[in-house]
N, C-alpha and C positions, 0 to 999 in steps of 0.2 A: 232752407229753414227746416228745423227738425220736426218730425211727426209728433213729438211730445207736446209741442205747442200748437200744431195744426192737426187735429185728429185724423182728417182725411189724407193728409200728406199732400205734397204739391211738387210740381216741377215748374221752373220759370224759364221763359224764353223772351227774347227781344224781337219784336217785329221790325220790318224794314223802316218804319217811321219812328223807331226808338221807344214805342210804348211797351210797357211790361205786360206780359200775358201770363197769368197764373193758371196752371193746369193741375187740377186735383188728381192724385194718383192712388189714394188709399194707402193702406199699410203695406208697402212693398219695400224691397231692399234698396239701398242707395244706388247701386248700378242700374237697377230697373227704373228707378226714378230718373236717372240721367238719360236712359234710353228713351223714356217716354217723351222727352223734349225734342228728340231728333225729328220726328214727323211733323212737328208744329213750327219748325223754324223755316225762314225764308232765305236766309243768307247762306253763303258757301262755307263759312267758318263757324264752328261751335266753340264757345268759350266756357270752360268749366271753372267754377270758383266755389269755395266753401261759404257757408252762411256767416262765418266769423272772419271773413276776409274781404278787403275792398281794394280795388285797383287804383294805381296812380293815374293821373290825368291822361298820359299818352300811352297807356297800356295797349290798347287795340292798335293804335297807329304804329307803334314800334313792332308789334307782332306781324302786322301786314307786310313789313319790309322783308321779313324772313320767308313769308309765304310766296314771294316773287319767284323763288326757286321751286319749280314743279316737283322736284324730288323730296321736298319737305312736306311731310304729312302732318306734323304737329310741332307746336312751339310752347315752351314753358319758360318760367323765369323764377327768380328768388321770391320767397315769401318771408319778408322781414317783420320783426316785431315792432309795432307802432310805439312811439314814445309816450302815448297816452295810456298805455297799459299799466296796471298796478305793479307794485314792486315785485310781487311774487310771479306775476306773468312775465315781467321783464327778465327775472332770474331764470325762468323756464326757457325763454328765448336765448339767453346767453349760454345756457347749457347745451341747447341744440346747435348753436352756432360755434361751439367750441371744437377745435380740431381733435381734442381728446375723445369727443363723443361722435362727431360726424365724419372725422377723417377727410378723405378726398371728396366726400359728398357735402361738404360744408357750403358749397355753392347753392344748395337748396335754401339756405337761410341767410346768405350774404351775397351781394352782387360780386361775381367773379367773371373771368373772361368767357367769351362766347365759345361754346363747344357743342359737339354732337353727342347725344346721350342715348341710352337704350331703355331707360326706366325713369319715369318722372311722375310726381304726385298730381292728382287732379284738383288740388287746392289752387292751382294756377297752371292750367293746361288748355291750349287751344288746338282744335283738331279740324281738319277738313271734313265737311259733311259727307263728301263722296267716299272718303276712307271709312268712316263709320258705317255708312250704308253697305259698303263692300264687305265689311267684317261682320255685319249683322249686329252692330252695337258692342256693348261691353261683354256680353255673353258670359256672365259670371254672377254669382251671388256673394262672392267674397267682398268683405268690407271691414277694415281697409284691405287693399290689395287689388281692387278692381282696375286701378291704373296700371299695376304691374302686368296684368293679363292683357290689357289693351295695348300697352307699349310693346309687349312681347310679340303680339300679332302684327303690329305695324312694322317692326324692325325685322323680325325673322320670317314671318309668313309673306309679307308684301315687299320686304326689302326696301322700305322707305326710311327717310330720315326723321329724327326728332331733334330739334335744335333747342339748346338752352341759351337764352339771350338775357343778359343782366338788365337790359332796359325794359324788359317785359315784367314789371315788378308789381307785386301786390303787398299790402300790409295785412298780416295775419295775426289776429289776437291769439295769445297762447293760453293753454290751461295752466293755472297757477301751481307752483310748487307748494306742497309736495304730492299729496295723494292724487289729484286729477292728472298731474303730469306723469306720475309713475304708472297710472292705469293706462294712459295713452301709449307710453313706451312699451309696456307689457303687451299690448294688443299688436303694436307694430312688430315686435320681436316674435310673438307667437306665429303670426302669419308669414313673416320672412323665413323663420325656421321651417315651416311646412312647405313654403314655396321652393326651398332648396331641393325638395323631392319632386314637387308638382311642376315647377317651372325652372329647371336648373339652368337653362340658357342664359337667364338674366339674374338669377338669385344665387347660383352656386359660385360665390365669390369669397375669397379669403377674408376680406374686411368684415363681413358679417359674422364670422366665427370668432373674432378677437375677444369680445367680452366673455363669451363662454369659455374660451381657452384660458383667459385670465382667472376666472372663477375656479376652474379645475386646477390651475397652478397654485392658487391660494390654498385649496384644500389639500392637494398632494404635498406641497411644500410644508404646510403647517403640520401635517401628519408625520412626515419624515423628520421635521425639525424637532419633534418631541423625542425622536429616537437617536438622532445623530447631531452632535454639537456643531460640526462643520456645516451641516445642512441648515441648522438654525441660524447661523451667521449669514449664509447666503440668502435665506428667506427674509430675514429682517432687513438686510441691505436692499433687496429688491422691493420690499414693501415700503421702505423709507423713500426710495427713489420714486415710486408711484405716487405717494402722498405729496412729495415735493413737486412733482409735475402738476398734480391737481391744484396744489396751492398756487403755483405760478400762473396757470391758466384761469384761476379764480380771482386774481388780484383786480380790484376795481377801485376807482376813486371813492365811490360810495361804499363804505364798509358794510352797510346793511346788505347790499347786493352780493358782496364778496362772501359774507357769512351764509348766504343762501346758495350761491353757486357751488361752493366747495362741497357741501354734502350732496347737493343736487347732482353733480357729476358722478360721484361715487354711487349714489343710489340708482342713477340711470344705468351705469355699468352693470350693477347687480341685477336689476330688473330685466334688462335686455338679455344678459347672459343666461339667466334662469329660464325665461320664457322662450328664448330662441331654442334652447335644448328641448323644452316641452313641445314646441311645434315640430322640431326635427324628429321626435320619436312618436308623435301622434299619428294614428292610422288615418284619421280624417278630422276635419274641423266642423264646428257647428253648422256653418253655412252649407256644407255639402249634404246635410240632411233634408234640405228644403226640396 
C-alpha cells in the first residue's frame, strides 16, 4: 500500500494463523519497507507482492513445491494482466507481453516453461527468510531495482538458485496507456541503464541495449538519408519493416485494443531507449543521495 494513502507508511506480514499484521514504517523507501517485515514474520518463506497485484488460489502451494530443493533460494512467477482491467490497462499489459517489447523476458508477463533465472521482480517473488537474513535484507535504496540487487546477491554472492515457475502466478493491474505506462517504462529503463554500470553481472546484457540502438539507427539513418539517396531507400525499407512488425504484433480482435497497442509499442521503444541511455551516462541516481 503506498505511503501516499497511508501517511505513516506500512509493511504487511502474515502471522502463522494467517492473520494480517500491519506494521507502520514511516516515510521510508520501498526496499526499507520490505526489510521491515522480515523481523516480524514467523514463517520460513517471505512472499513479496505489489499493492496492485493479487495471487491466484494455489500461488503459495505451487511455490512450496519448488522450495523442496534446498538449493532454491527464491521463486517467482508471471504477473499477468487481469481481465477486469480497463481497456487502456489491458493495452498496457499487451505491450509488456509483446515479444517486440519484452523479448526473451516475456515470461514475466505470460506463463512460460519453468526455468532458472538470475533477476526477477518483487511484484511476485518468494524468498527464504534465512537467505534474506544472511544478506541483511535488500541493502539498497533503489526502487525500482531493489529486486535486481537482491537477485544479484542471491545468485552471485551466495550461489543459490532463483526459479521461475509459471504456476506461481499473480494478477497484476497495469498502469494505463499512455502517460502512466510511459512513466513506468522510463523509470525501469533509467535504472536498468544505470545498473549496467552498477550491477553488470546481471544487467550488462545485449537485450537491454536494443531500444537505444534502434533510436540511434533511426537518427543516424535519417541523417544520412538526407545526404545519400541509396541510404534513404535502405532507411525507408528498414522503417517500413519495423512498422509492419509492430502492426503484426498489435493485431487484436478488438480493434480498440489494436489501436492502442500499436502506438503503445512504439512509444515504449522510444521511452525505454531514451531513458536507458540517460541511466547509462548518469554518474548517480537520486536514490544514492539518501
